[in-house]
All heavy atoms as TSV, in Angstrom:
chain	resi	resn	atom	element	x	y	z
A	1	MET	N	N	51.008	-9.920	-151.250
A	1	MET	CA	C	52.430	-10.176	-151.416
A	1	MET	C	C	52.763	-11.532	-150.781
A	1	MET	O	O	52.384	-11.814	-149.653
A	1	MET	CB	C	53.223	-9.057	-150.734
A	1	MET	CG	C	54.710	-9.229	-150.849
A	1	MET	SD	S	55.613	-7.764	-150.335
A	1	MET	CE	C	55.865	-8.135	-148.627
A	2	ALA	N	N	53.461	-12.346	-151.501
A	2	ALA	CA	C	53.835	-13.673	-151.012
A	2	ALA	C	C	55.029	-13.587	-150.068
A	2	ALA	O	O	55.904	-12.741	-150.243
A	2	ALA	CB	C	54.170	-14.578	-152.189
A	3	LEU	N	N	55.036	-14.440	-149.069
A	3	LEU	CA	C	56.155	-14.482	-148.131
A	3	LEU	C	C	57.376	-15.126	-148.769
A	3	LEU	O	O	57.253	-16.105	-149.516
A	3	LEU	CB	C	55.785	-15.306	-146.901
A	3	LEU	CG	C	54.975	-14.637	-145.813
A	3	LEU	CD1	C	54.656	-15.642	-144.721
A	3	LEU	CD2	C	55.680	-13.449	-145.241
A	4	SER	N	N	58.527	-14.609	-148.443
A	4	SER	CA	C	59.776	-15.233	-148.877
A	4	SER	C	C	60.023	-16.484	-148.035
A	4	SER	O	O	59.345	-16.717	-147.026
A	4	SER	CB	C	60.933	-14.253	-148.688
A	4	SER	OG	O	61.147	-14.029	-147.303
A	5	LEU	N	N	61.007	-17.263	-148.425
A	5	LEU	CA	C	61.377	-18.433	-147.625
A	5	LEU	C	C	61.833	-18.009	-146.236
A	5	LEU	O	O	61.573	-18.698	-145.253
A	5	LEU	CB	C	62.469	-19.238	-148.330
A	5	LEU	CG	C	62.025	-20.008	-149.562
A	5	LEU	CD1	C	63.221	-20.646	-150.257
A	5	LEU	CD2	C	60.996	-21.062	-149.206
A	6	VAL	N	N	62.493	-16.856	-146.157
A	6	VAL	CA	C	62.930	-16.335	-144.851
A	6	VAL	C	C	61.713	-16.075	-143.971
A	6	VAL	O	O	61.672	-16.479	-142.799
A	6	VAL	CB	C	63.774	-15.053	-145.018
A	6	VAL	CG1	C	64.061	-14.400	-143.683
A	6	VAL	CG2	C	65.064	-15.353	-145.768
A	7	GLY	N	N	60.712	-15.421	-144.522
A	7	GLY	CA	C	59.488	-15.132	-143.767
A	7	GLY	C	C	58.744	-16.384	-143.358
A	7	GLY	O	O	58.262	-16.501	-142.227
A	8	LYS	N	N	58.645	-17.326	-144.282
A	8	LYS	CA	C	57.967	-18.583	-143.968
A	8	LYS	C	C	58.702	-19.342	-142.872
A	8	LYS	O	O	58.079	-19.866	-141.939
A	8	LYS	CB	C	57.859	-19.444	-145.216
A	8	LYS	CG	C	56.879	-18.915	-146.239
A	8	LYS	CD	C	56.870	-19.776	-147.489
A	8	LYS	CE	C	55.963	-19.197	-148.552
A	8	LYS	NZ	N	55.990	-19.973	-149.797
A	9	ALA	N	N	60.029	-19.406	-142.969
A	9	ALA	CA	C	60.813	-20.108	-141.950
A	9	ALA	C	C	60.640	-19.452	-140.592
A	9	ALA	O	O	60.479	-20.134	-139.573
A	9	ALA	CB	C	62.288	-20.140	-142.352
A	10	PHE	N	N	60.652	-18.123	-140.565
A	10	PHE	CA	C	60.484	-17.384	-139.316
A	10	PHE	C	C	59.140	-17.711	-138.671
A	10	PHE	O	O	59.071	-18.001	-137.471
A	10	PHE	CB	C	60.601	-15.881	-139.587
A	10	PHE	CG	C	60.451	-15.031	-138.363
A	10	PHE	CD1	C	61.526	-14.795	-137.535
A	10	PHE	CD2	C	59.224	-14.467	-138.038
A	10	PHE	CE1	C	61.390	-14.004	-136.398
A	10	PHE	CE2	C	59.074	-13.687	-136.914
A	10	PHE	CZ	C	60.165	-13.455	-136.084
A	11	LEU	N	N	58.080	-17.660	-139.457
A	11	LEU	CA	C	56.746	-17.945	-138.911
A	11	LEU	C	C	56.610	-19.386	-138.436
A	11	LEU	O	O	56.036	-19.639	-137.376
A	11	LEU	CB	C	55.675	-17.624	-139.951
A	11	LEU	CG	C	55.524	-16.144	-140.295
A	11	LEU	CD1	C	54.500	-15.964	-141.411
A	11	LEU	CD2	C	55.135	-15.330	-139.071
A	12	LEU	N	N	57.148	-20.312	-139.215
A	12	LEU	CA	C	57.068	-21.721	-138.816
A	12	LEU	C	C	57.851	-21.985	-137.526
A	12	LEU	O	O	57.418	-22.773	-136.687
A	12	LEU	CB	C	57.581	-22.620	-139.943
A	12	LEU	CG	C	56.680	-22.704	-141.176
A	12	LEU	CD1	C	57.388	-23.421	-142.311
A	12	LEU	CD2	C	55.364	-23.387	-140.835
A	13	ALA	N	N	58.972	-21.309	-137.368
A	13	ALA	CA	C	59.784	-21.506	-136.163
A	13	ALA	C	C	59.152	-20.844	-134.943
A	13	ALA	O	O	59.045	-21.458	-133.880
A	13	ALA	CB	C	61.189	-20.962	-136.383
A	14	HIS	N	N	58.727	-19.593	-135.108
A	14	HIS	CA	C	58.298	-18.820	-133.946
A	14	HIS	C	C	56.813	-18.919	-133.623
A	14	HIS	O	O	56.446	-18.799	-132.457
A	14	HIS	CB	C	58.726	-17.366	-134.105
A	14	HIS	CG	C	60.209	-17.200	-134.086
A	14	HIS	ND1	N	60.959	-17.286	-132.939
A	14	HIS	CD2	C	61.094	-17.013	-135.097
A	14	HIS	CE1	C	62.241	-17.134	-133.227
A	14	HIS	NE2	N	62.355	-16.969	-134.534
A	15	LEU	N	N	55.988	-19.131	-134.616
A	15	LEU	CA	C	54.553	-19.242	-134.345
A	15	LEU	C	C	54.091	-20.690	-134.257
A	15	LEU	O	O	53.268	-21.020	-133.417
A	15	LEU	CB	C	53.744	-18.494	-135.413
A	15	LEU	CG	C	53.956	-16.984	-135.461
A	15	LEU	CD1	C	53.063	-16.357	-136.525
A	15	LEU	CD2	C	53.700	-16.345	-134.109
A	16	ALA	N	N	54.633	-21.538	-135.133
A	16	ALA	CA	C	54.226	-22.947	-135.118
A	16	ALA	C	C	55.124	-23.800	-134.234
A	16	ALA	O	O	54.785	-24.933	-133.919
A	16	ALA	CB	C	54.212	-23.501	-136.544
A	17	GLY	N	N	56.299	-23.269	-133.857
A	17	GLY	CA	C	57.196	-23.999	-132.970
A	17	GLY	C	C	57.865	-25.204	-133.602
A	17	GLY	O	O	58.234	-26.142	-132.905
A	18	LEU	N	N	58.027	-25.179	-134.921
A	18	LEU	CA	C	58.635	-26.324	-135.608
A	18	LEU	C	C	60.157	-26.316	-135.460
A	18	LEU	O	O	60.772	-25.270	-135.291
A	18	LEU	CB	C	58.276	-26.304	-137.098
A	18	LEU	CG	C	56.791	-26.395	-137.445
A	18	LEU	CD1	C	56.617	-26.450	-138.953
A	18	LEU	CD2	C	56.131	-27.583	-136.792
A	19	SER	N	N	60.731	-27.502	-135.548
A	19	SER	CA	C	62.192	-27.644	-135.502
A	19	SER	C	C	62.770	-27.305	-136.873
A	19	SER	O	O	62.047	-27.210	-137.869
A	19	SER	CB	C	62.567	-29.083	-135.151
A	19	SER	OG	O	62.224	-29.943	-136.236
A	20	TYR	N	N	64.097	-27.135	-136.918
A	20	TYR	CA	C	64.761	-26.860	-138.198
A	20	TYR	C	C	64.446	-27.965	-139.207
A	20	TYR	O	O	64.165	-27.681	-140.364
A	20	TYR	CB	C	66.274	-26.780	-138.019
A	20	TYR	CG	C	66.788	-25.543	-137.323
A	20	TYR	CD1	C	68.139	-25.402	-137.065
A	20	TYR	CD2	C	65.956	-24.512	-136.920
A	20	TYR	CE1	C	68.646	-24.269	-136.431
A	20	TYR	CE2	C	66.442	-23.384	-136.281
A	20	TYR	CZ	C	67.793	-23.265	-136.042
A	20	TYR	OH	O	68.274	-22.147	-135.426
A	21	ALA	N	N	64.490	-29.212	-138.764
A	21	ALA	CA	C	64.236	-30.339	-139.668
A	21	ALA	C	C	62.803	-30.305	-140.196
A	21	ALA	O	O	62.566	-30.573	-141.383
A	21	ALA	CB	C	64.517	-31.653	-138.956
A	22	GLU	N	N	61.846	-29.976	-139.334
A	22	GLU	CA	C	60.450	-29.911	-139.761
A	22	GLU	C	C	60.231	-28.771	-140.760
A	22	GLU	O	O	59.520	-28.929	-141.757
A	22	GLU	CB	C	59.533	-29.734	-138.552
A	22	GLU	CG	C	59.477	-30.958	-137.656
A	22	GLU	CD	C	58.796	-30.694	-136.331
A	22	GLU	OE1	O	58.975	-29.592	-135.758
A	22	GLU	OE2	O	58.080	-31.600	-135.872
A	23	ILE	N	N	60.856	-27.637	-140.488
A	23	ILE	CA	C	60.748	-26.496	-141.398
A	23	ILE	C	C	61.383	-26.843	-142.742
A	23	ILE	O	O	60.807	-26.564	-143.798
A	23	ILE	CB	C	61.416	-25.244	-140.799
A	23	ILE	CG1	C	60.674	-24.803	-139.538
A	23	ILE	CG2	C	61.475	-24.108	-141.818
A	23	ILE	CD1	C	61.413	-23.783	-138.706
A	24	ALA	N	N	62.548	-27.467	-142.701
A	24	ALA	CA	C	63.235	-27.864	-143.933
A	24	ALA	C	C	62.351	-28.779	-144.769
A	24	ALA	O	O	62.259	-28.624	-145.990
A	24	ALA	CB	C	64.557	-28.552	-143.602
A	25	GLY	N	N	61.684	-29.715	-144.125
A	25	GLY	CA	C	60.788	-30.616	-144.833
A	25	GLY	C	C	59.618	-29.895	-145.478
A	25	GLY	O	O	59.264	-30.157	-146.624
A	26	ARG	N	N	59.037	-28.959	-144.757
A	26	ARG	CA	C	57.884	-28.225	-145.290
A	26	ARG	C	C	58.275	-27.306	-146.440
A	26	ARG	O	O	57.495	-27.121	-147.371
A	26	ARG	CB	C	57.243	-27.385	-144.191
A	26	ARG	CG	C	56.528	-28.219	-143.171
A	26	ARG	CD	C	55.315	-27.513	-142.672
A	26	ARG	NE	N	54.715	-28.289	-141.613
A	26	ARG	CZ	C	53.729	-27.843	-140.862
A	26	ARG	NH1	N	53.253	-26.637	-141.058
A	26	ARG	NH2	N	53.217	-28.600	-139.928
A	27	LEU	N	N	59.469	-26.705	-146.349
A	27	LEU	CA	C	59.894	-25.758	-147.382
A	27	LEU	C	C	60.722	-26.412	-148.489
A	27	LEU	O	O	61.106	-25.739	-149.446
A	27	LEU	CB	C	60.699	-24.616	-146.749
A	27	LEU	CG	C	59.968	-23.769	-145.708
A	27	LEU	CD1	C	60.880	-22.670	-145.188
A	27	LEU	CD2	C	58.685	-23.183	-146.279
A	28	ALA	N	N	61.006	-27.703	-148.348
A	28	ALA	CA	C	61.805	-28.458	-149.326
A	28	ALA	C	C	63.192	-27.835	-149.514
A	28	ALA	O	O	63.645	-27.622	-150.637
A	28	ALA	CB	C	61.067	-28.589	-150.650
A	29	VAL	N	N	63.836	-27.518	-148.372
A	29	VAL	CA	C	65.197	-26.990	-148.373
A	29	VAL	C	C	65.996	-27.761	-147.329
A	29	VAL	O	O	65.447	-28.545	-146.561
A	29	VAL	CB	C	65.228	-25.470	-148.068
A	29	VAL	CG1	C	64.459	-24.679	-149.121
A	29	VAL	CG2	C	64.668	-25.179	-146.675
A	30	SER	N	N	67.297	-27.509	-147.262
A	30	SER	CA	C	68.137	-28.180	-146.263
A	30	SER	C	C	68.005	-27.499	-144.905
A	30	SER	O	O	67.583	-26.338	-144.812
A	30	SER	CB	C	69.602	-28.143	-146.710
A	30	SER	OG	O	70.080	-26.809	-146.676
A	31	THR	N	N	68.386	-28.223	-143.858
A	31	THR	CA	C	68.371	-27.611	-142.522
A	31	THR	C	C	69.386	-26.471	-142.449
A	31	THR	O	O	69.166	-25.499	-141.735
A	31	THR	CB	C	68.661	-28.646	-141.421
A	31	THR	OG1	O	69.883	-29.308	-141.706
A	31	THR	CG2	C	67.548	-29.663	-141.309
A	32	SER	N	N	70.464	-26.576	-143.204
A	32	SER	CA	C	71.446	-25.494	-143.262
A	32	SER	C	C	70.806	-24.221	-143.814
A	32	SER	O	O	71.059	-23.117	-143.307
A	32	SER	CB	C	72.641	-25.915	-144.125
A	32	SER	OG	O	73.543	-24.858	-144.269
A	33	SER	N	N	69.979	-24.366	-144.827
A	33	SER	CA	C	69.274	-23.206	-145.384
A	33	SER	C	C	68.326	-22.614	-144.355
A	33	SER	O	O	68.230	-21.392	-144.220
A	33	SER	CB	C	68.502	-23.592	-146.641
A	33	SER	OG	O	69.378	-23.884	-147.692
A	34	VAL	N	N	67.637	-23.461	-143.619
A	34	VAL	CA	C	66.722	-22.983	-142.581
A	34	VAL	C	C	67.492	-22.164	-141.548
A	34	VAL	O	O	67.050	-21.080	-141.152
A	34	VAL	CB	C	65.980	-24.150	-141.902
A	34	VAL	CG1	C	65.188	-23.664	-140.683
A	34	VAL	CG2	C	65.067	-24.849	-142.895
A	35	LYS	N	N	68.648	-22.637	-141.128
A	35	LYS	CA	C	69.465	-21.891	-140.164
A	35	LYS	C	C	69.837	-20.528	-140.718
A	35	LYS	O	O	69.789	-19.516	-140.008
A	35	LYS	CB	C	70.729	-22.674	-139.814
A	35	LYS	CG	C	70.465	-23.899	-138.985
A	35	LYS	CD	C	71.749	-24.664	-138.724
A	35	LYS	CE	C	71.465	-25.986	-138.041
A	35	LYS	NZ	N	72.680	-26.757	-137.799
A	36	GLN	N	N	70.209	-20.482	-142.003
A	36	GLN	CA	C	70.566	-19.213	-142.634
A	36	GLN	C	C	69.357	-18.288	-142.717
A	36	GLN	O	O	69.462	-17.078	-142.455
A	36	GLN	CB	C	71.137	-19.448	-144.029
A	36	GLN	CG	C	72.496	-20.103	-144.019
A	36	GLN	CD	C	72.995	-20.427	-145.414
A	36	GLN	OE1	O	72.400	-20.012	-146.407
A	36	GLN	NE2	N	74.073	-21.186	-145.498
A	37	TYR	N	N	68.194	-18.836	-143.075
A	37	TYR	CA	C	66.981	-18.027	-143.166
A	37	TYR	C	C	66.618	-17.426	-141.811
A	37	TYR	O	O	66.267	-16.249	-141.718
A	37	TYR	CB	C	65.796	-18.866	-143.659
A	37	TYR	CG	C	65.921	-19.427	-145.043
A	37	TYR	CD1	C	65.183	-20.549	-145.417
A	37	TYR	CD2	C	66.772	-18.880	-145.998
A	37	TYR	CE1	C	65.275	-21.086	-146.685
A	37	TYR	CE2	C	66.871	-19.423	-147.274
A	37	TYR	CZ	C	66.129	-20.523	-147.609
A	37	TYR	OH	O	66.218	-21.066	-148.862
A	38	LEU	N	N	66.712	-18.236	-140.757
A	38	LEU	CA	C	66.341	-17.739	-139.428
A	38	LEU	C	C	67.345	-16.718	-138.908
A	38	LEU	O	O	66.962	-15.756	-138.242
A	38	LEU	CB	C	66.174	-18.904	-138.459
A	38	LEU	CG	C	64.970	-19.801	-138.759
A	38	LEU	CD1	C	64.920	-20.974	-137.801
A	38	LEU	CD2	C	63.674	-19.016	-138.726
A	39	ALA	N	N	68.607	-16.908	-139.230
A	39	ALA	CA	C	69.617	-15.918	-138.846
A	39	ALA	C	C	69.317	-14.591	-139.535
A	39	ALA	O	O	69.397	-13.525	-138.907
A	39	ALA	CB	C	71.016	-16.409	-139.205
A	40	ARG	N	N	68.962	-14.647	-140.806
A	40	ARG	CA	C	68.631	-13.424	-141.548
A	40	ARG	C	C	67.385	-12.762	-140.969
A	40	ARG	O	O	67.350	-11.541	-140.765
A	40	ARG	CB	C	68.413	-13.729	-143.019
A	40	ARG	CG	C	68.157	-12.483	-143.843
A	40	ARG	CD	C	67.871	-12.770	-145.297
A	40	ARG	NE	N	68.898	-13.584	-145.901
A	40	ARG	CZ	C	68.777	-14.184	-147.082
A	40	ARG	NH1	N	67.678	-14.040	-147.792
A	40	ARG	NH2	N	69.746	-14.912	-147.576
A	41	ALA	N	N	66.369	-13.551	-140.673
A	41	ALA	CA	C	65.127	-13.008	-140.119
A	41	ALA	C	C	65.371	-12.359	-138.762
A	41	ALA	O	O	64.870	-11.264	-138.492
A	41	ALA	CB	C	64.083	-14.110	-139.997
A	42	ASN	N	N	66.144	-13.025	-137.912
A	42	ASN	CA	C	66.436	-12.466	-136.591
A	42	ASN	C	C	67.231	-11.172	-136.710
A	42	ASN	O	O	66.980	-10.210	-135.982
A	42	ASN	CB	C	67.178	-13.487	-135.733
A	42	ASN	CG	C	66.275	-14.622	-135.305
A	42	ASN	OD1	O	65.069	-14.431	-135.148
A	42	ASN	ND2	N	66.836	-15.794	-135.128
A	43	ARG	N	N	68.174	-11.136	-137.643
A	43	ARG	CA	C	68.973	-9.928	-137.871
A	43	ARG	C	C	68.075	-8.779	-138.338
A	43	ARG	O	O	68.187	-7.653	-137.854
A	43	ARG	CB	C	70.073	-10.227	-138.894
A	43	ARG	CG	C	71.110	-9.169	-139.049
A	43	ARG	CD	C	72.321	-9.629	-139.868
A	43	ARG	NE	N	71.961	-10.264	-141.135
A	43	ARG	CZ	C	72.114	-11.561	-141.415
A	43	ARG	NH1	N	72.628	-12.394	-140.524
A	43	ARG	NH2	N	71.770	-12.049	-142.587
A	44	GLU	N	N	67.153	-9.074	-139.241
A	44	GLU	CA	C	66.232	-8.046	-139.724
A	44	GLU	C	C	65.341	-7.525	-138.605
A	44	GLU	O	O	65.056	-6.337	-138.540
A	44	GLU	CB	C	65.396	-8.580	-140.886
A	44	GLU	CG	C	66.213	-8.765	-142.158
A	44	GLU	CD	C	65.408	-9.337	-143.314
A	44	GLU	OE1	O	64.150	-9.363	-143.243
A	44	GLU	OE2	O	66.035	-9.746	-144.296
A	45	CYS	N	N	64.914	-8.407	-137.711
A	45	CYS	CA	C	64.109	-7.989	-136.561
A	45	CYS	C	C	64.903	-7.074	-135.644
A	45	CYS	O	O	64.386	-6.049	-135.176
A	45	CYS	CB	C	63.607	-9.197	-135.788
A	45	CYS	SG	S	62.299	-10.109	-136.621
A	46	LEU	N	N	66.152	-7.435	-135.391
A	46	LEU	CA	C	66.991	-6.596	-134.539
A	46	LEU	C	C	67.207	-5.219	-135.145
A	46	LEU	O	O	67.174	-4.202	-134.443
A	46	LEU	CB	C	68.331	-7.274	-134.277
A	46	LEU	CG	C	68.292	-8.466	-133.325
A	46	LEU	CD1	C	69.655	-9.155	-133.268
A	46	LEU	CD2	C	67.855	-8.024	-131.942
A	47	PHE	N	N	67.434	-5.166	-136.450
A	47	PHE	CA	C	67.612	-3.874	-137.126
A	47	PHE	C	C	66.324	-3.046	-137.043
A	47	PHE	O	O	66.380	-1.834	-136.846
A	47	PHE	CB	C	68.027	-4.061	-138.584
A	47	PHE	CG	C	69.455	-4.498	-138.754
A	47	PHE	CD1	C	69.785	-5.420	-139.732
A	47	PHE	CD2	C	70.481	-4.008	-137.965
A	47	PHE	CE1	C	71.099	-5.840	-139.918
A	47	PHE	CE2	C	71.785	-4.419	-138.127
A	47	PHE	CZ	C	72.094	-5.331	-139.105
A	48	ALA	N	N	65.191	-3.694	-137.193
A	48	ALA	CA	C	63.927	-2.981	-137.126
A	48	ALA	C	C	63.688	-2.403	-135.732
A	48	ALA	O	O	63.183	-1.284	-135.600
A	48	ALA	CB	C	62.773	-3.902	-137.524
A	49	ILE	N	N	64.055	-3.150	-134.705
A	49	ILE	CA	C	63.887	-2.685	-133.333
A	49	ILE	C	C	64.832	-1.518	-133.045
A	49	ILE	O	O	64.481	-0.582	-132.338
A	49	ILE	CB	C	64.145	-3.845	-132.340
A	49	ILE	CG1	C	63.006	-4.854	-132.460
A	49	ILE	CG2	C	64.249	-3.330	-130.904
A	49	ILE	CD1	C	63.263	-6.147	-131.703
A	50	ALA	N	N	66.027	-1.570	-133.621
A	50	ALA	CA	C	67.041	-0.554	-133.364
A	50	ALA	C	C	66.689	0.793	-133.983
A	50	ALA	O	O	67.245	1.827	-133.586
A	50	ALA	CB	C	68.402	-1.014	-133.876
A	51	LEU	N	N	65.790	0.804	-134.964
A	51	LEU	CA	C	65.438	2.065	-135.619
A	51	LEU	C	C	64.628	2.890	-134.725
A	51	LEU	O	O	64.116	3.443	-134.188
A	51	LEU	CB	C	64.692	1.814	-136.928
A	51	LEU	CG	C	65.493	1.084	-137.992
A	51	LEU	CD1	C	64.618	0.845	-139.218
A	51	LEU	CD2	C	66.681	1.938	-138.411
């Protein structure tokens, strides 16, 4: 199964330690999109922990 942009952004931020700008460049999206992707990923993690 291929990772979504949200998953890729999460891994690049948390495992590779890249900045929003670096992630945006790698994924060919805006930094605003990266912020939205990471917010979604963090929210999903919190929901998973809460279960």
